[in-house]
N, C-alpha and C positions, 0 to 999 in steps of 0.2 A: 432411475434415471442414475447414469456413472458419473455423479457432481464428484470431482477433483476437492477432496478437504486436508487443511494441513497446521502448518505454526509455525514462525514466529521465530530461529533454536540460535544459542548461544552459538561462537562457536573460539568458546575459549579450551584451549588445547591443541587447535589448527582448526580451518573452514571445514573440514570434511569429519570433521568431529558432528558438525553440526548436522551432517544430514545420514549422524549414523544415529545420533540422537530423535532424528525425526521419524528416522524406521521406526526406532523402539517407541511409537508412542503411538505408532500407526496410522503415522504418516504417507501421503501420496505429493503433496508438494512440500515444499521447506522453503521459508523466508529469509532470508541472514544480511546480517552487517560484513561487509568486506574488513572489516578494519576497527578499530577501538571506533565507538562513534562520537567520542568525545572526546579527539584527537583529529585534529586538520588533517591532517597525513597519515598513513599506516608507514609501516612494515613493506619494503617493495614485495612484491610476487614473485616465488621465484615456479620452476617449470616443475618444479615434485608438488609445488601448492595443490598445481594446479592442476596434477596429476592424479590424485590421491582424491581433490576435489570428482573429478570430474569417474574415476573409479570407482568410490561412495555414491555416483547417484543410479550408476549401472548395477554395482553390484548389489544395495540394499531395495530399488524398485523404485525409486523418487525421483520424479517428475519437476519439471517448472520448476526451477530454483527464479530463486527473483532474488533481491534486495533490495534493502534503505539505505538512500547513505546519511552524512552526515547532520545530529541537530544543532551542532556548530552553523550550518551551512541557512542565510542569509539573502540571496538574490534580491530584496527586495529594499535593500537597508539601503540609506542612505548617504549613510556618511561613507566615503569610496573605500579607504581600508581594507572595510567592512567585507564590501562589494568586490572588488577584485580580489579577496582572499579569498572569497566564496563562488565565488564564478572558477578560479584557478583549482577549488576542494572539490567539486560536480563536477569539475571535468574529469578527472582525475578518479573520484569515483564511477564513473561510465568506463573509462580503457579501463579500471579490474574488473569491473561483472565484463569487462568484453570478452578479456583474458579469461578470464575463468567459463568463458562460455555461456551467461545470465542472461537471458537476454532483452532485461528490462532492469530501470533503475526509477525504484518510488523517491519521491521530495513531495515533501510540502514549498508548496506556490515560493511563501515569505513572506516576511513581516515587513510593515512603514516606515513601522518606528517613530519616531519624529519630525515624518511626513505627512503624505496625506493619499487614503485607501488608493485615488488615482494616481500619484506619483508613485505609489510602491509597486500598484499594475504594470506603467510605464518601466520603470529601474524592472519587472522582473521579465519583461519582452525582451532589452536587454543585452538582460544578462544570457535569456539563455539562447538568444541569436546569438552572440558571442561562442558559452559553450558545444553546439548545435557545429558553429560554424567550426570552430581546435579537431570537431573532434566529427569529420563527416566521415571517415573513411571508414568508420567502427558499427556495426549490428545491434547494437545494444540503444535501445530505446529509453525515453523517455516518459513515466509515471505519473501525473499529476496528481497529484492525494488532496482528494474535499477535506477540508480539518473542525474543528467543533466554529472556530473564528470567537478564539480566547485572545483578549488582548488585542495585539493591532496585528492578528492573523489574518491573510486575506486566506482564501479562498472557500472561505464557506457558505458563498454564491455559488452556483455553475456556475451562476454568471462570470464570475472571478474568471474560473476554468478557459470558459469558452469564448475572452476574450485575448488570455495569455493567449490559447491556437492561434484562432486565428490573426494576430498580428505576428507573432511568432512565423506562420510559414507562409499566412500570406492567404491562405481558403478559410472557409469560413469551416467547424468542427463537423456539424455536421455532413461535407462532403464526402467523398467515399470513392471518385475517380481513385484503380488503381489501389484504394487504401494504401500507400507507400510512404506513412506518416510517422516522425522523432518522434509525436507524441499524445501518447493516452490521457487513458485515465486510470487510478486504483480508486475505486470508493469504500469509504469505511461507513460500515452504521454505526460505531456511536459517533459519530460528530456533523455525519449528517441529518439524525436525533435531536444532537447536540445545538447542530444550527438551526433549527426550528420546519428540517425536512420531518412528516409524522407519513411513514409508511406502518404504520400496525395493524392495521384492517386491511382488505381483501381492493375496497373501493379505493386508499389514499396511498396503496401501492401499489393500485393502476396508474394513480393521480400523476402520483408522484416520477412515478418510469415513465411518464407519458409526456410531462414537462423533462427529464433529464434527456426524451431521444428528441425534443424538438429543439431545446439549446445544446446541445453537443453532438448526440447523435450514440448509441446503445454499441458500437460498434468499436468505439472508441473505448468499451469498458474491458480492462487487459485483465483485472485486477481485483479481487473485492479482499478487504480486510471486516474481519466479521468478530463485529464486541458489542455485548450490552451494555450499557451507559448507567453512570451510578446516579450522576443527573440526569433532572426532569428536561421532556422534551424543548428544543429552546435557549436551552440555558447558557448555552454557547462557554460550558465547560466542557475540559477533554478529561473526561475520568472514565478506564474501561471496569468495565463487569463479565464477570463466570456464564457464561450464556443461560439461561431463564431466572438467570439473580438482579437483573436490572429492571432498568422500567421500559425497557424496547418491546420487549414478553416474547415470547414463543411464535406467536401466529405467524411477528414481524420475516421473521426469517427462513419458516414453514416456505412461507410465499415466493421468499427468494430462490431459499434450495428448491425450490418445486420450481423454476418461472426457466421452462429449456430454452430460452434465446440465451439465458446466462451456463446451460448443463460444464461447456466446453471453458470456460474460467471459472482457473483455481480462484481458492475461496481459504485466506491463510488467515488464522486465531491471533491475536495478537492480546492477549487474555494474559491477570497476574499467574506467573509459575508458582507451586507450592506443588500441596497433595493435600486432598481431602479424607474419611473416613472414609472408607469402603464397609457401610453397616453389616452387608451380607454376610462379608467374607475376614471382617474385623481388621481389615489391613492396609497402612495404607498408602491413597490411589495418584499418581497424578494426576493435579488437574489438567490438563493438556487430554488425557483421558478418557478422564471426565463430559470436557466440551466438543469432543470430535465423536465420544459415544450419544452425546444429548441432539447433535447435527444429525447426525444419520441415524438418528432414531424420530424426525422429522422429514425425513425424504418419503415422496411415498409412490412412487414412478418405478 
């Protein structure tokens, strides 16, 4: 089975550099920030930026680029100033991605902070309605990422994502008519495990996916973040680990990678960067290379 695997890469030195870095470690797909993730707005994209990025994708044979929005954005914020600022920033994220030809922007739904979970969900709904109305003419879509549920973060229950999608779009997320939706899902394995979703055996994996299919619809899954977890099942702590070095275990990844329903859905590592010593060659090896090799070794089809 030709599973599409890649990783999140730095744009230091130019957005196109992320594509070259992805190729260097053997990625087939790549996730990026289109600007500094700790800033509200980035430098305006030039035509040269766009051309270099598109050229790099073709030259390096890397496909399925996606971007992740700034971590400053909180569409669930009860404070009007932060909420309005988040709406404007997320609109900018979608417009930047669209200019680069990136089809999806991944976002954490938001946090309710000093309000309540329901108030936070309703705030996210209203914020996304505004964003999608203001960016109606672009092709880029939004992917809601499931979260670990740390602090007041929303999105750790699939019902949260279903509520947001249904109330923004006016139809149940399981609807498939036309399949022309502006909202999809990016499923993060570490976040799901930390939130209490157990998919470590064949039976548990099947049960979880059946639940997801009933609540959201598997056709909404447009990307996966493939990460092991340093903390226990249901810990509600978001700490990513290298594949096979965390609490999830390799069997869960084997089941996901060999699920034919998701063969065409790209999967991106968000594991810690750095190197590991390869005992066979006595050289330092990039962790992305190690993790991608581990994942590919689990594919049986």
